[in-house]
N, C-alpha and C positions, 0 to 999 in steps of 0.2 A: 346447639348450646344456645342459651339466653346468653343475649349481653349485660355482662352488671352496669348495674347504673350507680350514682355517688352513696346511694344509702348502704349498699352493699361493702363498701370498701373497708377492710379489715385492719382496727385500729395500728396505729405507727404502737412498734417495739422491737423486738429481737428477730420474729419472724418474720414479720414483714421485712425488715432490715435483708434478714438472711435470702429473701427470695432471687435469684437469681436472670437476669433475661433470658437466659437460654431456659428456665425452666417454664418461663412466660411465654417464649418463644412457640415450645412444646406446646404447653397446653392452649393453647390460640391456634396449633398447626403448623407450628414455623419450620415442624420439621417435614412435611412435603412441601414448604417453601426450598429447606436444603436440602433432599432429596431433587430437588432443579423440576419441581413440578409447578405450575402455577397454580397460587392459593384462587379460589371463588372468592368473590366478595364478602360472604358473610364473615369466613374464616378471615381474611382483613380487617375486616370490625371488629370482632373479637380479639386478633392480637392487638389492635391499635386502641379498646378499651382495655384493655391487660396492663399497657404500657402509661394509658392515664393514667391508670391507680398508683404505679409508681413512680410518677414524675411526669411532666410537661411532653409534651409531643407539639411539633410543630411541625406543618408542610408548608410546604412549596415547592410548587411542582411533583413529580418526579423523586423529589429527595424530602426526606424526613429527618428532621429533630429530634431526638431524645433526653431530656437533660431529667437527671433523677432526683428524687427528695428528698433531702439530709444527704449531700453528698459528702461533705464533709467525717461526717459521721459515717457513712459504708465507706472511706476511704480507710479511716482509722482502723474500723473492723478488718478490713483485707490484709492491712497493715501488723494485726494485731498476732503473734502467736497460737498457732492452732489448739485448742483445747483451754485457750485460754480468758476466762469471761471477759466483759464489756466490761470496761467504767460504771459504775455505778450512776442514772439522772444525767449518761452522757454525757460527765467532764472530760476534762482530757486529762492524761497522763504524764503532762511534762512535769520534769521535777523544775525543783528551788532552784532560783537564779538564783548563784552564788556572790556575792557581792565583791569581791577580791579576785573572780574571774571579767567582773567588768571593767574595774578600775585598772588591771591588767589589760584590755583591750582598747579601754581610753587612752591609757601610756604608749601602746604601741599603734593607735591612730597620730595620737602628737607626732610620734616620730618616724611613719610614714607621709607625714603632711610635712614634717620638716627635711625628710629627704625632696619630698616629692619637690618645694619650692628650690632646694637647691638646685636641683634637676633641672628643675626651669631656668635657672639665676646662670647655670653649665650653657644650655642649652639657649639661650638668650644672648650670652657674649660670644658663644658660635658663629650664632647666626651674625651679629654684627662683622664680629669679624673677614668672612666668609662675604658680604657686603661690600665691606670697603675693599677686600681683593680682587670683586668681582667688578665693584667700580675705578677699579683702580687698570682691571684689562679693559675695559672698554675706553678709559681716555687710553690710553696706550694704541689700542685699535683705532682711535680716531685720529691719534694722531699720527701714524703709523700711515694712512689711507692720505692724511691732507700732504703727506714729505712725498708721500707715491706720488700725489697730483700732480704736487709744485715739480717735481725731477722727473716724470712727462710729460709736461707743458716746456720747461727748459728744453727736453729733450728732443720737445717738437720742433719749438725756435730755431732750434741748434743746427735742425735735419734742411728748415726750409734756407737756411743762411748759407748755410755748406752747398745745398742745391740752387739757389743763387749765382752762388762764387762760381761753381760747374758753366755754369752758362754764362759767366760772365767770362771766362776764362775758352770757354769754347768759341765763344764768338771773337776774341781777340787772336786768337789761334787758326781762325780762317784765311788768314795772305800765307799764312808756313805751305801750302800746296804749293802756290804760285810762284814764293821766294826758293821752293827744293828745285823747283823744275830751270829757275833761268839757275841756279849754280851748278843743277846736273849741264848747263848748256856749257855756261861759263868754262866748267870742267874739261868737258869734250874737245870747246876751239882751242884749250891751251892745249890738250894734249897733242890737236892735230899742227897747232905752232912748234911743242918741242919736236913731234916727227921731221916738219920741215925745215928745222936750224940743223937738225942732225945730218 
């Protein structure tokens, strides 16, 4: 099969627009590729040439990209009901715009904008309240930590003072065992004297 050149391109029209990529693939040997067989180089070139007639083919390594000509018209044709002829001269079938509908859209857009502004104000007020609450909580936590540090410092100082007083008391109580021994000796002597007096 000979490779069609630029001069063999069909004229722009409905017949060219209705030609599908599948038909081009089958015409260029795409059916064999779909069946899982490797296409020879000649058939690959034929398929690429057929695609180039319908659009732009870009190759990057093993990746091939295809962009169809008149893509908007093809999309309109694919969305049109079957059997309905396409619009003459490629014009679109968009109905005329209703000015009343546009005014309704403008009014609704104004209402939405007002509601969004009110929502943003409410969010701003809520964020300010949350920020003030967060600042109050942080200040309370800071005051609590400072008070706890002062209380711990006072407790440590009181504990050191108590330990010092206990050491002083221990030193003051050192003569007590000797005094107790003397008292026991005196008591024994008194008991012996009482025994002699009887």
